[in-house]
C-alpha positions in Angstrom: 14.9 59.6 -37.4 15.0 60.8 -41.2 17.8 57.8 -41.6 15.9 55.2 -39.9 12.6 56.2 -41.9 14.9 55.9 -45.4 16.3 52.6 -43.9 12.6 50.9 -43.8 11.6 52.2 -47.2 12.2 49.5 -49.7 14.5 50.3 -52.9 12.9 50.7 -55.9 13.4 47.3 -57.7 13.1 45.1 -55.0 10.9 41.9 -53.6 8.1 42.5 -51.5 9.7 40.4 -48.3 11.2 41.4 -45.0 14.3 43.3 -45.6 17.8 43.5 -43.0 17.1 47.5 -41.4 20.7 49.2 -41.3 20.9 51.6 -38.6 23.0 52.2 -35.5 21.2 53.4 -32.2 24.5 54.8 -30.5 25.2 56.4 -33.6 22.1 58.0 -33.9 22.0 59.1 -30.3 25.9 60.3 -30.5 24.6 62.3 -33.5 21.9 63.8 -31.5 23.7 64.6 -28.5 26.2 66.5 -30.6 23.5 68.5 -32.5 21.9 69.4 -29.5 25.0 70.2 -27.7 26.1 72.9 -30.6 22.8 74.4 -31.0 22.9 75.0 -26.9 26.9 76.5 -27.3 25.4 78.6 -30.1 22.6 80.1 -28.5 24.9 80.7 -25.3 27.5 82.4 -27.5 25.1 84.8 -28.9 23.4 85.2 -25.2 27.0 86.2 -24.1 27.9 88.4 -27.1 24.4 90.2 -27.2 24.8 91.0 -23.3 28.6 92.1 -23.5 27.5 94.5 -26.7 24.5 95.7 -24.7 26.7 96.5 -22.0 29.3 98.0 -23.9 32.2 95.7 -22.6 35.1 94.1 -24.1 36.7 92.0 -21.9 36.6 90.3 -18.3 38.7 93.5 -16.6 36.2 95.9 -18.1 33.3 93.4 -16.8 34.8 93.8 -13.2 35.2 97.2 -13.1 32.0 97.7 -14.4 30.3 95.2 -11.5 32.4 96.7 -8.9 31.0 99.9 -9.9 27.2 99.0 -10.3 27.2 96.6 -7.3 29.3 98.5 -4.8 32.6 96.9 -4.5 35.1 99.8 -4.2 35.5 99.1 -0.8 36.7 95.8 -1.6 40.1 94.3 -1.7 41.9 94.0 -4.7 42.7 90.7 -6.5 46.5 91.4 -5.5 45.8 91.8 -1.8 43.4 88.9 -2.0 46.0 86.6 -3.5 48.4 87.7 -0.8 46.0 86.9 2.2 45.5 83.8 0.8 49.0 82.8 0.5 49.5 84.0 4.3 46.3 81.9 5.4 47.9 79.0 3.7 51.6 79.4 4.9 49.7 79.5 8.8 48.1 76.3 7.9 51.0 74.4 6.7 53.0 75.7 9.8 50.5 74.5 12.1 50.5 70.9 10.5 54.1 70.9 10.4 54.2 72.0 14.1 52.0 69.5 14.9 53.5 66.0 12.6 56.9 67.2 14.3 55.2 67.1 17.7 53.8 63.6 17.0 57.3 62.5 15.7 59.0 63.5 19.4 56.3 61.7 21.3 
């Protein structure tokens, strides 16, 4: 907005007639979006950093351990067990699909 206002004011030694305004709406919109994005991201970083400082958390592993202790996740499966279960599930789905495709080809 400041750039547009400056472009509307005449230069010091100019005639008092209509002059061409030099501003680009797309450039102004992009600049406003980038400034707003930087503001939101900086506030987000401040919030995350402040909450990590308040909770005395240094990395993601400590955050997982803290949340499991806080919200009663001791009886949950570990990440490795969940990955193994997911691999078994995908293998059974793919074997069923292969069996079904093989049955369709034989018919």
